[in-house]
C-alpha positions as CSV (number, residue, x, y, z in Angstrom):
1,M,0.0,0.0,0.0
2,D,1.6,3.3,-1.0
3,F,1.1,6.7,0.6
4,K,-1.5,7.9,-2.0
5,E,-3.6,4.8,-1.4
6,C,-3.3,5.2,2.4
7,L,-4.7,8.8,2.2
8,S,-7.6,8.0,-0.2
9,P,-11.0,8.3,1.4
10,Q,-12.3,5.1,0.0
11,P,-13.4,3.2,3.1
12,I,-16.0,5.1,5.1
13,S,-14.4,3.8,8.3
14,K,-11.5,6.4,7.9
15,A,-14.0,9.2,7.7
16,I,-16.0,7.9,10.7
17,L,-12.8,7.5,12.8
18,A,-11.6,11.0,11.8
19,L,-14.9,12.5,12.8
20,A,-14.9,10.7,16.1
21,L,-11.3,11.8,16.8
22,F,-12.2,15.4,15.9
23,V,-15.3,15.5,18.1
24,L,-13.7,13.9,21.1
25,F,-10.2,15.5,21.2
26,M,-9.9,18.7,19.2
27,P,-10.3,21.8,21.5
28,F,-11.5,24.7,19.4
29,I,-14.7,25.9,21.1
30,Q,-14.3,28.6,23.8
31,F,-17.4,28.6,26.1
32,D,-18.6,29.8,29.5
33,T,-18.2,27.1,32.2
34,G,-20.8,28.6,34.5
35,I,-18.3,28.8,37.4
36,R,-18.7,32.0,39.4
37,C,-16.2,33.0,42.0
38,I,-15.8,35.7,44.6
39,R,-12.0,35.9,44.3
40,A,-9.8,36.2,41.2
41,P,-8.6,34.3,39.2
42,C,-11.8,32.6,38.3
43,P,-11.9,30.0,35.4
44,S,-15.2,31.2,34.0
45,S,-14.3,30.2,30.4
46,T,-12.5,27.3,28.8
47,T,-11.5,26.0,25.4
48,A,-12.6,22.4,24.8
49,S,-13.8,19.9,22.3
50,V,-17.2,19.4,20.9
51,A,-17.9,16.4,23.2
52,L,-17.0,18.3,26.3
53,Y,-19.0,21.4,25.2
54,L,-22.1,19.2,24.6
55,Y,-21.6,17.5,27.9
56,S,-21.3,20.8,29.7
57,A,-24.1,22.5,27.8
58,H,-26.7,19.7,28.3
59,I,-25.8,18.0,31.5
60,S,-23.8,20.0,33.9
61,Y,-24.6,23.6,33.1
62,P,-27.6,24.1,30.7
63,N,-27.1,27.9,30.2
64,T,-23.6,27.5,28.6
65,M,-22.9,29.8,25.8
66,I,-20.2,29.8,23.2
67,L,-17.8,32.7,23.5
68,G,-15.7,32.0,20.4
69,L,-14.6,29.4,17.8
70,D,-10.9,29.0,16.7
71,Y,-11.3,28.1,13.0
72,Q,-7.5,27.7,12.5
73,V,-7.3,25.0,15.2
74,A,-10.5,23.4,13.9
75,G,-8.9,23.2,10.4
76,I,-5.7,21.8,11.7
77,G,-7.7,19.3,13.8
78,I,-9.6,18.1,10.8
79,V,-6.4,17.4,8.9
80,L,-4.6,15.8,11.8
81,S,-7.6,13.6,12.8
82,Y,-7.9,12.4,9.2
83,L,-4.1,11.6,9.0
84,I,-4.3,9.7,12.3
85,S,-7.4,7.7,11.1
86,C,-5.5,6.9,7.8
87,I,-2.5,5.6,9.7
88,T,-4.7,3.7,12.1
89,A,-6.6,2.0,9.3
90,H,-3.4,1.2,7.4
91,V,-1.9,-0.5,10.5
92,Y,-5.1,-2.4,11.2
93,W,-5.4,-3.6,7.6
94,H,-1.7,-4.5,7.5
95,F,-2.0,-6.7,10.6
96,K,-5.3,-8.2,9.4
97,R,-3.7,-9.2,6.1
98,K,-0.7,-10.6,7.9
99,E,-3.0,-12.6,10.1
100,Q,-4.9,-14.0,7.2
101,L,-1.7,-15.2,5.4
102,S,-0.5,-17.1,8.5
């Protein structure tokens, strides 16, 4: 398998794995945590991934609002998560073929 074939989006599993990695691990959403303090410094905002934002917005603090999105980090995250999913799929298929030949 060459490099071009490794990066091709033929199997849907690569895209699904890339989306899961992006949603779970790429911190690009800055949102209000709902923490209110009397003394400074107070961590009232954080930058986190989509999964952590959804957890915070729907379970722990329902009035969470998005303060900003970092599009540059999101773009880099999409590329990196796709590359990681391609490498993971390549390694998986390599060992699966090796196992079938044995």
